[in-house]
MIKOL-316495 format. One record per atom (N, C-alpha, C): residue number from 0; atom name; x, y, z; residue in one letter. Coordinates in steps of 0.1 Angstrom, whole numbers. Layout:
BEGIN
{seq:NUM atom:CA c1:X c2:Y c3:Z type:A} .
...
! end
This chain:
BEGIN
{seq:0 atom:N c1:-802 c2:1515 c3:1522 type:M} .
{seq:0 atom:CA c1:-794 c2:1518 c3:1511 type:M} .
{seq:0 atom:C c1:-801 c2:1528 c3:1501 type:M} .
{seq:1 atom:N c1:-794 c2:1539 c3:1497 type:T} .
{seq:1 atom:CA c1:-800 c2:1548 c3:1488 type:T} .
{seq:1 atom:C c1:-793 c2:1546 c3:1474 type:T} .
{seq:2 atom:N c1:-801 c2:1545 c3:1464 type:V} .
{seq:2 atom:CA c1:-796 c2:1543 c3:1450 type:V} .
{seq:2 atom:C c1:-799 c2:1555 c3:1442 type:V} .
{seq:3 atom:N c1:-789 c2:1562 c3:1437 type:E} .
{seq:3 atom:CA c1:-791 c2:1573 c3:1428 type:E} .
{seq:3 atom:C c1:-795 c2:1569 c3:1414 type:E} .
{seq:4 atom:N c1:-806 c2:1575 c3:1410 type:L} .
{seq:4 atom:CA c1:-811 c2:1573 c3:1396 type:L} .
{seq:4 atom:C c1:-809 c2:1586 c3:1388 type:L} .
{seq:5 atom:N c1:-812 c2:1585 c3:1375 type:V} .
{seq:5 atom:CA c1:-811 c2:1597 c3:1367 type:V} .
{seq:5 atom:C c1:-819 c2:1609 c3:1372 type:V} .
{seq:6 atom:N c1:-831 c2:1606 c3:1376 type:S} .
{seq:6 atom:CA c1:-840 c2:1617 c3:1380 type:S} .
{seq:6 atom:C c1:-843 c2:1618 c3:1395 type:S} .
{seq:7 atom:N c1:-836 c2:1611 c3:1403 type:G} .
{seq:7 atom:CA c1:-838 c2:1611 c3:1417 type:G} .
{seq:7 atom:C c1:-831 c2:1600 c3:1425 type:G} .
{seq:8 atom:N c1:-837 c2:1595 c3:1435 type:H} .
{seq:8 atom:CA c1:-831 c2:1584 c3:1442 type:H} .
{seq:8 atom:C c1:-841 c2:1575 c3:1447 type:H} .
{seq:9 atom:N c1:-837 c2:1563 c3:1451 type:L} .
{seq:9 atom:CA c1:-846 c2:1552 c3:1455 type:L} .
{seq:9 atom:C c1:-840 c2:1546 c3:1468 type:L} .
{seq:10 atom:N c1:-848 c2:1545 c3:1478 type:T} .
{seq:10 atom:CA c1:-844 c2:1539 c3:1490 type:T} .
{seq:10 atom:C c1:-848 c2:1524 c3:1490 type:T} .
{seq:11 atom:N c1:-838 c2:1515 c3:1492 type:V} .
{seq:11 atom:CA c1:-839 c2:1501 c3:1491 type:V} .
{seq:11 atom:C c1:-837 c2:1496 c3:1505 type:V} .
{seq:12 atom:N c1:-846 c2:1488 c3:1511 type:T} .
{seq:12 atom:CA c1:-844 c2:1483 c3:1524 type:T} .
{seq:12 atom:C c1:-844 c2:1468 c3:1526 type:T} .
{seq:13 atom:N c1:-850 c2:1461 c3:1516 type:R} .
{seq:13 atom:CA c1:-850 c2:1446 c3:1516 type:R} .
{seq:13 atom:C c1:-837 c2:1440 c3:1513 type:R} .
{seq:14 atom:N c1:-833 c2:1430 c3:1521 type:A} .
{seq:14 atom:CA c1:-820 c2:1424 c3:1519 type:A} .
{seq:14 atom:C c1:-817 c2:1419 c3:1505 type:A} .
{seq:15 atom:N c1:-827 c2:1412 c3:1499 type:H} .
{seq:15 atom:CA c1:-825 c2:1407 c3:1486 type:H} .
{seq:15 atom:C c1:-824 c2:1418 c3:1475 type:H} .
{seq:16 atom:N c1:-830 c2:1429 c3:1477 type:E} .
{seq:16 atom:CA c1:-829 c2:1440 c3:1468 type:E} .
{seq:16 atom:C c1:-815 c2:1447 c3:1469 type:E} .
{seq:17 atom:N c1:-810 c2:1448 c3:1482 type:I} .
{seq:17 atom:CA c1:-797 c2:1454 c3:1484 type:I} .
{seq:17 atom:C c1:-786 c2:1445 c3:1478 type:I} .
{seq:18 atom:N c1:-788 c2:1432 c3:1480 type:A} .
{seq:18 atom:CA c1:-779 c2:1422 c3:1474 type:A} .
{seq:18 atom:C c1:-779 c2:1423 c3:1459 type:A} .
{seq:19 atom:N c1:-790 c2:1425 c3:1453 type:M} .
{seq:19 atom:CA c1:-791 c2:1426 c3:1438 type:M} .
{seq:19 atom:C c1:-784 c2:1439 c3:1433 type:M} .
{seq:20 atom:N c1:-786 c2:1450 c3:1440 type:Y} .
{seq:20 atom:CA c1:-779 c2:1462 c3:1436 type:Y} .
{seq:20 atom:C c1:-764 c2:1461 c3:1438 type:Y} .
{seq:21 atom:N c1:-760 c2:1454 c3:1449 type:S} .
{seq:21 atom:CA c1:-746 c2:1452 c3:1452 type:S} .
{seq:21 atom:C c1:-739 c2:1444 c3:1441 type:S} .
{seq:22 atom:N c1:-746 c2:1433 c3:1437 type:R} .
{seq:22 atom:CA c1:-741 c2:1424 c3:1426 type:R} .
{seq:22 atom:C c1:-739 c2:1432 c3:1413 type:R} .
{seq:23 atom:N c1:-750 c2:1439 c3:1410 type:T} .
{seq:23 atom:CA c1:-750 c2:1447 c3:1398 type:T} .
{seq:23 atom:C c1:-739 c2:1457 c3:1397 type:T} .
{seq:24 atom:N c1:-737 c2:1464 c3:1408 type:F} .
{seq:24 atom:CA c1:-726 c2:1474 c3:1409 type:F} .
{seq:24 atom:C c1:-712 c2:1467 c3:1407 type:F} .
{seq:25 atom:N c1:-710 c2:1456 c3:1414 type:T} .
{seq:25 atom:CA c1:-698 c2:1449 c3:1413 type:T} .
{seq:25 atom:C c1:-695 c2:1444 c3:1398 type:T} .
{seq:26 atom:N c1:-706 c2:1439 c3:1392 type:E} .
{seq:26 atom:CA c1:-704 c2:1435 c3:1378 type:E} .
{seq:26 atom:C c1:-701 c2:1447 c3:1369 type:E} .
{seq:27 atom:N c1:-708 c2:1458 c3:1370 type:L} .
{seq:27 atom:CA c1:-705 c2:1470 c3:1362 type:L} .
{seq:27 atom:C c1:-691 c2:1475 c3:1365 type:L} .
{seq:28 atom:N c1:-687 c2:1475 c3:1378 type:A} .
{seq:28 atom:CA c1:-673 c2:1480 c3:1381 type:A} .
{seq:28 atom:C c1:-663 c2:1471 c3:1374 type:A} .
{seq:29 atom:N c1:-665 c2:1458 c3:1373 type:E} .
{seq:29 atom:CA c1:-655 c2:1449 c3:1367 type:E} .
{seq:29 atom:C c1:-654 c2:1452 c3:1352 type:E} .
{seq:30 atom:N c1:-665 c2:1458 c3:1346 type:L} .
{seq:30 atom:CA c1:-665 c2:1461 c3:1331 type:L} .
{seq:30 atom:C c1:-659 c2:1475 c3:1328 type:L} .
{seq:31 atom:N c1:-658 c2:1483 c3:1338 type:A} .
{seq:31 atom:CA c1:-654 c2:1497 c3:1337 type:A} .
{seq:31 atom:C c1:-640 c2:1497 c3:1332 type:A} .
{seq:32 atom:N c1:-637 c2:1508 c3:1324 type:V} .
{seq:32 atom:CA c1:-623 c2:1510 c3:1320 type:V} .
{seq:32 atom:C c1:-620 c2:1525 c3:1323 type:V} .
{seq:33 atom:N c1:-607 c2:1527 c3:1325 type:Y} .
{seq:33 atom:CA c1:-602 c2:1540 c3:1330 type:Y} .
{seq:33 atom:C c1:-590 c2:1544 c3:1322 type:Y} .
{seq:34 atom:N c1:-587 c2:1557 c3:1323 type:G} .
{seq:34 atom:CA c1:-574 c2:1562 c3:1317 type:G} .
{seq:34 atom:C c1:-574 c2:1560 c3:1302 type:G} .
{seq:35 atom:N c1:-562 c2:1555 c3:1298 type:R} .
{seq:35 atom:CA c1:-559 c2:1553 c3:1283 type:R} .
{seq:35 atom:C c1:-570 c2:1543 c3:1277 type:R} .
{seq:36 atom:N c1:-573 c2:1533 c3:1284 type:A} .
{seq:36 atom:CA c1:-583 c2:1523 c3:1278 type:A} .
{seq:36 atom:C c1:-597 c2:1530 c3:1276 type:A} .
{seq:37 atom:N c1:-601 c2:1539 c3:1285 type:A} .
{seq:37 atom:CA c1:-613 c2:1546 c3:1284 type:A} .
{seq:37 atom:C c1:-612 c2:1556 c3:1272 type:A} .
{seq:38 atom:N c1:-601 c2:1563 c3:1271 type:R} .
{seq:38 atom:CA c1:-599 c2:1572 c3:1260 type:R} .
{seq:38 atom:C c1:-600 c2:1565 c3:1247 type:R} .
{seq:39 atom:N c1:-593 c2:1553 c3:1246 type:T} .
{seq:39 atom:CA c1:-594 c2:1545 c3:1234 type:T} .
{seq:39 atom:C c1:-608 c2:1541 c3:1230 type:T} .
{seq:40 atom:N c1:-615 c2:1536 c3:1240 type:L} .
{seq:40 atom:CA c1:-629 c2:1532 c3:1238 type:L} .
{seq:40 atom:C c1:-638 c2:1543 c3:1233 type:L} .
{seq:41 atom:N c1:-636 c2:1555 c3:1239 type:I} .
{seq:41 atom:CA c1:-644 c2:1566 c3:1235 type:I} .
{seq:41 atom:C c1:-641 c2:1571 c3:1221 type:I} .
{seq:42 atom:N c1:-628 c2:1572 c3:1218 type:T} .
{seq:42 atom:CA c1:-623 c2:1576 c3:1205 type:T} .
{seq:42 atom:C c1:-629 c2:1566 c3:1194 type:T} .
{seq:43 atom:N c1:-628 c2:1553 c3:1197 type:R} .
{seq:43 atom:CA c1:-634 c2:1544 c3:1187 type:R} .
{seq:43 atom:C c1:-649 c2:1545 c3:1185 type:R} .
{seq:44 atom:N c1:-656 c2:1548 c3:1196 type:A} .
{seq:44 atom:CA c1:-670 c2:1550 c3:1195 type:A} .
{seq:44 atom:C c1:-673 c2:1562 c3:1186 type:A} .
{seq:45 atom:N c1:-666 c2:1573 c3:1188 type:I} .
{seq:45 atom:CA c1:-667 c2:1585 c3:1180 type:I} .
{seq:45 atom:C c1:-665 c2:1582 c3:1165 type:I} .
{seq:46 atom:N c1:-654 c2:1574 c3:1163 type:Q} .
{seq:46 atom:CA c1:-651 c2:1571 c3:1149 type:Q} .
{seq:46 atom:C c1:-662 c2:1562 c3:1142 type:Q} .
{seq:47 atom:N c1:-667 c2:1553 c3:1150 type:V} .
{seq:47 atom:CA c1:-678 c2:1545 c3:1144 type:V} .
{seq:47 atom:C c1:-690 c2:1553 c3:1142 type:V} .
{seq:48 atom:N c1:-693 c2:1562 c3:1151 type:A} .
{seq:48 atom:CA c1:-705 c2:1571 c3:1149 type:A} .
{seq:48 atom:C c1:-703 c2:1580 c3:1137 type:A} .
{seq:49 atom:N c1:-691 c2:1585 c3:1135 type:D} .
{seq:49 atom:CA c1:-688 c2:1593 c3:1123 type:D} .
{seq:49 atom:C c1:-689 c2:1585 c3:1110 type:D} .
{seq:50 atom:N c1:-684 c2:1573 c3:1110 type:E} .
{seq:50 atom:CA c1:-685 c2:1564 c3:1099 type:E} .
{seq:50 atom:C c1:-700 c2:1561 c3:1095 type:E} .
{seq:51 atom:N c1:-708 c2:1559 c3:1105 type:Q} .
{seq:51 atom:CA c1:-722 c2:1556 c3:1103 type:Q} .
{seq:51 atom:C c1:-730 c2:1568 c3:1098 type:Q} .
{seq:52 atom:N c1:-726 c2:1580 c3:1103 type:T} .
{seq:52 atom:CA c1:-733 c2:1592 c3:1099 type:T} .
{seq:52 atom:C c1:-729 c2:1595 c3:1084 type:T} .
{seq:53 atom:N c1:-716 c2:1594 c3:1081 type:S} .
{seq:53 atom:CA c1:-712 c2:1597 c3:1067 type:S} .
{seq:53 atom:C c1:-717 c2:1587 c3:1057 type:S} .
{seq:54 atom:N c1:-721 c2:1575 c3:1061 type:A} .
{seq:54 atom:CA c1:-726 c2:1565 c3:1052 type:A} .
{seq:54 atom:C c1:-740 c2:1569 c3:1046 type:A} .
{seq:55 atom:N c1:-747 c2:1578 c3:1053 type:F} .
{seq:55 atom:CA c1:-760 c2:1582 c3:1048 type:F} .
{seq:55 atom:C c1:-760 c2:1597 c3:1045 type:F} .
{seq:56 atom:N c1:-762 c2:1601 c3:1032 type:P} .
{seq:56 atom:CA c1:-762 c2:1615 c3:1028 type:P} .
{seq:56 atom:C c1:-773 c2:1623 c3:1034 type:P} .
! end
């Protein structure tokens, strides 16, 4: 199994490591949002960042 990282990739061959990456991917996939829900989440994050930035002169 090859895992893509930010700066390259990592080859994982041990069964317990493959299972760990598989579980992690499944958990993250369950948390993911798409479409309108993603747009709403991103918009809210931008609003919060703007509020925090404007609070400090």
